[in-house]
C-alpha positions in Angstrom: -16.6 56.3 -46.3 -14.7 55.2 -43.2 -11.1 54.9 -42.1 -9.2 53.2 -39.3 -7.3 55.3 -36.8 -4.6 53.2 -35.0 -2.3 53.9 -32.1 0.5 51.4 -32.5 3.2 50.0 -30.3 1.1 48.1 -27.8 1.1 44.3 -27.3 -2.0 42.4 -28.2 -3.0 39.6 -25.9 -5.9 37.2 -25.5 -8.0 34.6 -27.4 -9.5 35.0 -30.9 -11.4 32.6 -33.2 -11.2 32.8 -37.0 -14.3 33.1 -39.0 -15.4 30.7 -41.7 -13.3 30.4 -44.9 -14.2 33.3 -47.2 -13.3 31.5 -50.4 -15.3 28.4 -49.3 -18.4 30.5 -48.6 -18.3 32.1 -52.1 -18.0 28.7 -53.8 -20.6 27.0 -51.6 -23.1 29.8 -52.3 -22.6 29.2 -56.0 -23.2 25.5 -55.5 -26.7 26.3 -54.2 -27.7 26.9 -57.8 -27.4 23.2 -58.6 -30.6 22.2 -56.8 -34.1 23.5 -56.2 -33.9 22.4 -52.6 -32.7 24.3 -49.6 -29.0 24.4 -48.7 -27.9 25.5 -45.2 -24.4 26.9 -44.7 -23.2 27.4 -41.1 -20.2 29.4 -40.0 -20.5 31.6 -43.1 -18.5 34.8 -42.6 -20.8 38.0 -43.0 -18.1 39.9 -44.9 -18.3 42.2 -47.9 -17.5 39.7 -50.6 -20.0 37.1 -49.2 -22.7 39.7 -49.0 -22.1 40.7 -52.6 -22.3 37.1 -53.7 -25.6 36.9 -51.9 -26.8 40.0 -53.7 -26.0 38.4 -57.0 -27.9 35.3 -56.1 -31.0 37.3 -54.9 -30.9 39.3 -58.2 -31.2 36.0 -60.0 -34.3 35.1 -58.0 -32.6 32.8 -55.4 -34.1 33.0 -51.9 -31.3 33.6 -49.4 -32.1 34.0 -45.7 -29.8 35.0 -42.9 -31.3 33.6 -39.7 -28.1 34.1 -37.7 -25.0 36.2 -38.2 -22.9 33.2 -39.2 -25.7 31.1 -40.8 -27.6 31.3 -44.1 -30.1 29.3 -46.1 -30.4 29.4 -49.9 -33.0 28.0 -52.2 -32.8 28.3 -56.0 -36.2 26.9 -56.7 -37.5 30.2 -58.0 -34.5 31.1 -60.2 -35.9 33.6 -62.7 -32.9 34.5 -64.9 -29.4 33.5 -65.9 -27.8 36.9 -66.6 -25.7 38.3 -63.8 -25.9 41.9 -62.6 -22.7 43.6 -63.8 -22.8 46.2 -61.0 -22.6 43.4 -58.4 -20.1 41.3 -60.4 -17.5 44.0 -60.6 -17.2 44.0 -56.8 -16.2 40.4 -56.4 -14.0 37.8 -58.2 -16.2 35.0 -57.0 -19.0 35.9 -59.4 -17.3 33.8 -62.0 -18.1 30.7 -59.9 -21.8 30.9 -61.0 -20.9 30.0 -64.6 -20.6 26.2 -64.0 -23.8 25.8 -62.0 -25.9 27.9 -64.3 -24.7 26.0 -67.4 -25.2 22.6 -65.7 -28.7 23.2 -64.5 -30.1 25.8 -66.8 -28.0 25.6 -70.0 -27.2 29.2 -70.2 -25.2 32.0 -68.4 -24.5 35.6 -69.2 -21.3 36.5 -67.2 -20.0 40.0 -66.9 -16.3 40.3 -66.2 -15.6 39.6 -62.5 -14.1 42.2 -60.2 -12.1 41.7 -57.0 -8.6 42.7 -56.0 -6.5 44.6 -58.6 -3.3 42.7 -58.2 -2.5 42.1 -61.9 -4.0 40.0 -64.7 -6.3 37.2 -63.4 -6.9 35.1 -66.4 -10.2 33.1 -66.9 -8.9 30.9 -69.7 -8.8 27.8 -67.4 -12.5 28.2 -66.7 -13.5 28.8 -70.3 -11.5 25.9 -71.8 -12.7 23.5 -69.2 -16.4 24.4 -69.7 -15.9 24.2 -73.5 -14.4 20.7 -73.0 -17.7 19.8 -71.3 -19.7 21.0 -74.3 -20.4 24.6 -73.6 -20.3 27.2 -76.3 -18.8 30.5 -75.2 -18.7 33.9 -76.9 -16.3 36.4 -75.4 -16.8 40.1 -75.6 -17.0 42.6 -72.8 -18.3 39.7 -70.8 -19.2 36.1 -71.7 -22.3 34.5 -73.3 -22.4 30.8 -72.5 -24.7 28.1 -73.9 -25.2 24.4 -73.4 -28.6 23.8 -75.0 -28.1 20.1 -75.2 -26.6 19.8 -71.8 -23.0 19.1 -70.7 -21.1 15.9 -71.3 -18.3 14.4 -69.2 -14.7 14.7 -70.4 -11.1 14.0 -69.5 -9.8 17.5 -68.7 -6.3 18.7 -68.0 -6.4 22.2 -66.5 -3.7 24.4 -68.0 -3.0 25.8 -64.5 -3.9 24.7 -61.0 -6.6 27.3 -60.7 -8.7 27.1 -57.5 -11.9 28.8 -58.9 -11.3 27.0 -62.3 -11.3 23.7 -60.5 -14.4 24.6 -58.6 -16.3 25.7 -61.6 -15.6 22.5 -63.6 -16.5 20.4 -60.5 -19.9 22.1 -60.2 -20.6 21.9 -63.9 -19.7 18.2 -64.2 -21.9 17.1 -61.3 -24.9 17.2 -63.6 -23.1 16.4 -66.8 -23.8 13.1 -68.6 -21.1 10.6 -68.0 -17.8 10.8 -66.1 -15.5 13.7 -65.9 -11.8 13.4 -64.9 -10.2 16.7 -63.8 -6.4 16.5 -63.9 -4.0 19.1 -62.4 -6.8 20.1 -60.1 -6.4 22.5 -57.2 -6.7 20.8 -53.8 -7.1 23.7 -51.3 -9.3 23.2 -48.2 -12.2 25.1 -49.8 -12.1 22.9 -52.9 -12.3 19.9 -50.5 -15.3 21.5 -48.7 -17.1 22.0 -52.0 -16.7 18.3 -52.8 -18.0 17.3 -49.3 -21.1 19.5 -49.7 -21.8 18.3 -53.2 -21.4 14.6 -52.2 -23.8 15.3 -49.3 -26.3 16.6 -51.9 -26.0 13.4 -54.0 -23.0 14.1 -56.2 -20.5 11.4 -56.9 -17.0 13.0 -56.6 -13.8 11.1 -55.6 -10.3 12.3 -55.2 -10.9 15.3 -53.0 -7.7 16.6 -51.6 -5.6 15.3 -54.5 -4.8 16.8 -57.9 -7.0 14.4 -59.8 -10.7 14.3 -59.3 -13.3 12.0 -60.8 -16.9 13.2 -61.1 -19.7 10.8 -62.2 -22.6 12.8 -63.4 -26.0 12.4 -61.7 -29.5 13.4 -62.8 -30.1 15.8 -59.9 -29.0 17.0 -56.5 -30.9 17.4 -53.3 -30.5 20.0 -50.5 -27.8 19.8 -47.9 -26.1 21.3 -44.9 -22.4 22.2 -44.3 -20.4 23.9 -41.6 -17.6 26.0 -43.2 -14.1 25.5 -41.8 -11.9 28.2 -40.4 -10.3 30.7 -42.8 -6.5 29.9 -42.8 -5.9 33.5 -44.1 -7.3 34.8 -40.8 -5.3 32.3 -38.8 -2.1 33.4 -40.6 -3.0 37.1 -40.1 -3.4 36.6 -36.3 -0.1 34.7 -36.1 1.7 37.6 -37.8 -0.2 40.1 -35.6 0.9 38.4 -32.4 4.5 38.1 -33.5 5.0 41.8 -34.4 3.2 43.3 -31.5 5.0 41.0 -29.0 1.8 39.7 -27.5 0.5 36.3 -26.6 -2.5 35.2 -28.7 -4.4 31.9 -28.7 -6.2 31.2 -31.9 -9.0 28.8 -31.2 -10.3 26.2 -33.6 -7.5 27.1 -36.1 -7.3 23.8 -38.0 -3.5 23.6 -37.6 -3.3 20.7 -40.1 -4.1 23.3 -42.8 -1.3 25.5 -41.6 1.7 23.2 -41.9 3.5 25.0 -44.7 2.5 28.4 -43.4 3.9 27.5 -40.0 7.2 26.5 -41.6 7.4 29.9 -43.3 6.7 31.8 -40.0 9.3 29.6 -38.4 11.8 30.7 -41.0 11.1 34.3 -39.9 11.8 33.4 -36.3 8.2 33.1 -35.1 7.6 30.4 -32.5 4.2 28.8 -32.3 2.7 25.9 -30.3 0.0 23.7 -31.6 -2.4 22.7 -28.8 -5.1 20.4 -30.2 -7.1 22.5 -32.6 -5.7 25.7 -31.2 -2.5 27.6 -32.2 -0.7 29.6 -29.5 1.7 32.4 -30.3 3.7 33.2 -27.1 5.0 36.6 -26.4 8.7 37.7 -26.2 9.4 36.4 -29.8 13.1 36.7 -30.9 12.2 37.1 -34.6 15.4 36.2 -36.3 15.6 35.0 -39.9 16.8 31.4 -40.2 19.4 31.4 -43.0 19.7 28.6 -45.6 22.5 26.0 -45.4 25.9 27.6 -46.1 24.7 30.8 -44.5 22.8 31.8 -47.6 20.0 34.3 -47.7 16.7 32.4 -47.6 13.9 32.7 -50.2 10.2 32.5 -49.4 7.9 31.9 -52.4 4.2 31.1 -52.9 3.1 27.8 -54.4 -0.1 25.9 -55.1 -1.6 24.1 -52.1 -0.3 22.6 -50.0 2.5 25.2 -50.6 2.6 28.6 -49.0 -0.6 30.6 -50.0 0.0 33.7 -52.1 -2.6 35.5 -50.0 -0.4 35.2 -46.9 2.7 36.7 -48.6 1.8 40.3 -47.5 1.4 39.2 -43.8 4.8 37.4 -43.9 6.5 40.4 -45.4 5.4 42.6 -42.5 6.7 40.0 -40.0 10.0 40.0 -41.9 10.4 43.8 -41.4 10.5 43.1 -37.7 12.9 40.1 -37.8 16.7 40.4 -37.7 18.2 39.4 -41.0 17.6 39.4 -44.7 15.1 37.4 -46.7 14.0 37.4 -50.4 10.3 37.1 -51.1 9.2 35.8 -54.6 5.6 36.3 -55.4 5.0 34.3 -58.6 1.4 34.6 -59.3 0.4 38.3 -59.8 2.6 41.0 -61.3 1.0 43.8 -59.2 0.8 42.0 -55.9 3.9 43.7 -54.4 3.1 47.3 -55.4 1.7 48.0 -52.0 5.2 47.8 -50.5 5.9 51.5 -51.2 3.4 52.2 -48.4 5.4 50.0 -46.0 8.6 51.7 -47.1 7.0 55.1 -46.2 6.5 53.7 -42.7 10.2 53.0 -42.4 10.7 49.4 -43.7 14.0 48.6 -45.4 12.8 47.0 -48.6 14.4 46.6 -52.0 11.8 46.0 -54.7 13.7 44.1 -57.3 10.9 43.7 -59.9 7.1 43.2 -59.8 7.6 39.7 -58.3 10.5 39.9 -56.0 11.5 42.0 -52.9 14.3 41.8 -50.4 13.4 42.7 -46.8 16.1 43.7 -44.3 15.2 43.8 -40.7 14.4 44.7 -38.1 13.1 48.2 -39.0 11.4 50.6 -36.7 8.0 51.5 -38.3 6.3 54.8 -37.8 2.7 55.7 -38.1 1.6 57.1 -41.5 -1.5 58.0 -43.5 -1.9 55.2 -45.9 -4.6 53.6 -48.2 -5.6 50.0 -48.4 -5.2 48.7 -52.0 -6.8 45.3 -51.6 -7.9 42.8 -48.9 -4.6 41.1 -48.0 -2.3 44.2 -48.4 -4.9 46.2 -46.4 -4.7 43.7 -43.5 -0.9 43.7 -43.7 -0.8 47.5 -43.4 -3.3 47.3 -40.5 -0.8 44.9 -38.7 2.1 47.2 -39.5 0.1 50.1 -38.0 -0.5 48.2 -34.8 3.3 47.5 -34.4 4.4 51.0 -35.5 5.3 53.9 -33.3 2.6 56.6 -33.2 -0.6 57.1 -35.1 -1.6 55.5 -38.4 -4.7 56.3 -40.5 -5.8 53.7 -43.1 -8.3 54.7 -45.7 -10.2 52.6 -48.2 -11.0 50.1 -45.5 -13.9 48.8 -47.5 -11.2 46.6 -49.1 -10.4 45.1 -45.7 -14.0 44.7 -44.8 -14.4 42.5 -47.9 -12.4 39.8 -46.2 -12.4 40.5 -42.5 -15.7 41.0 -40.5 -15.7 43.7 -37.8 -11.9 43.4 -37.6 -11.6 46.5 -35.5 -14.1 45.3 -32.9 -12.4 41.8 -32.7 -8.9 43.3 -32.4 -10.0 45.6 -29.6 -10.8 42.5 -27.5 -7.1 41.8 -27.7 -6.2 45.3 -26.6 -5.7 46.9 -30.0 -6.1 50.7 -30.0 -8.0 51.0 -33.3 -11.1 53.0 -34.1 -13.4 53.2 -37.2 -14.2 56.8 -37.9 -15.8 58.6 -40.9 -13.5 60.1 -43.5 -13.6 63.9 -43.4 -13.8 65.4 -46.9 -12.9 69.0 -45.9 
């Protein structure tokens, strides 16, 4: 076990480049099950969740090679079973993404309950109902037994929620289904679009990517393919918040700012000024950080929404920024009833926060933060607490950093290039 030891209060300055999108990598790895030919994924982040997804595939008999730190090749020609290892699945939410490809190509899947962040109930009903609409039989117990002995058949499907992984699962399942599938109320996040691009390059016939209605015309088989994963907008948002609260100037290279439009609007509401320079985002130093109130001098509300709205995963970063901004703002986290429980750790550090209920919190700033011994509860809250530690006065110790490593590769090394005083040290058990 390891922990981060942080000396806060120093500006971070320099240039940093985000890694490939974590959620895209998990989905594209699942898509490799749809063909017996080789699929090459470039700019794949070598983070904990991706390595776990690779372990699940290898356990099924898939050959996965890592010729470079940010490149992998996968070939499912020797797939030997369709039952997923529960010990691996309990570590990552993305294991559920293998259901659609296994049903489409092999007609069966044994799916343990997926793991991932403990941020409240994360229902799978959207996945199950969509796969059943395509003709799958599903028996739910401690996990899920799924069959499609006669293959899958295209259908007109309206998803009961705009689930990203639910959309991705039904896309992959329907690529090899007989006939045409229409997916309505579909998610349209960048990683959903990346999945469609890879599958089309492999011979699928998918139209409507980037919208909330997709049409998939089933084909008899898919070939191999190659895809370069785009930048992770969660990392980009994290670096914007980091620069703002440490009063440093950071250039984020190859940041795909066209994916950040709503997020940049939220940071602007918190008083963060950024400059878009081609594909880069520049966060200058000497930020004023003052909350922009609503018309009529009303307290503003920041809430998460489906894409292209403000991503729920960036809520924790924005909250830390708000603690350093002058003014009052209400945050409304709609999706998960346990997502705000980490705020008690931020309060311990000196933040002025009123937790109204499991979904809403009022932040009053600016607050002087002080170093504390804290524990990372999940990926995004862990990164937010790391950012808080870097702007706090004194020393912070963050435990359970395996959660942060699941989503951010070598984050301590990368932040030290910006001047961060952060070390990874073993946890002493005495």
